[in-house]
N, C-alpha and C positions, 0 to 999 in steps of 0.2 A: 889812504889806509882807512880813515874813518868812514869813508863812503862805502868801502867793501864790507865793513862790520855792520853798517846800517842795512845794506842790501841783504846780507846774510841773515840778519835778525828778522827783517820783514819777510824773507822767503820762508824762514822757519815758522813764523806766525801764520803765513798763508797755508803752509803744509799742514800745520796743526788743525786749522779750521776745515780744510778739505778732508782730512782724516776723521775729524769729529763728525762732519756731515755724513760721510759714508758709514761710519759706525752707527750713527743715530738712525739711519735708514734700516739697519738690520734688527732693530728692536722689535720684539713681539709684545704688544700690549695685551694685558689680560682682558677677558670678556667681563661684562658686568657681573655675571654669576660667579666667576672666579674671584673677582674683586671683593664681593660680599662675603664669600666663603673665607678668603684669606683674612679679611678684616675681622670676621667673627672669631677666627682662631687666635688672632693677636689680642683682641679685647678679652677673650676668655682667659688667655694666658696671663694678661695683666691683672685681671680680677683674682685669679688663683694665687699669683705671686703676692699681691697686696694683702690677701687674707692670711697667707702664711707669714708674711712680715708683721702684720698686726698681731697675730697670735704669739709670735716670737717676742715682740716688744712687750706685750701684756705679761707674758710669762716672766721675762726678765725683770720687769718693774715689780711684780709681786715678790720675786726672789730677793731683790735688793731691799725691799721694805722689810721682809722677814729677817734678812741678815742684819739690818739696822736695828730691829727690835732685839735680836739676840745680843748684839754688841752693847746695846744700852743696858741690858740686864747684867751682862758679864762685867762691864767696866762701869 
């Protein structure tokens, strides 16, 4: 019984790698021009998001400083 389980296990592993290899052959790799264009889009998106996040953080820090000043005046 244990030999059948081992054989089935190794058959499944073999099938997995055969399927993996056949799917890997179907891949279409980007050209260098497409790669640079896609990289530029990703980097510009990261820069825009970082700038937005920095502005948001700066705004909230100023807001909390002002709220702290108001609370120190009131209490």
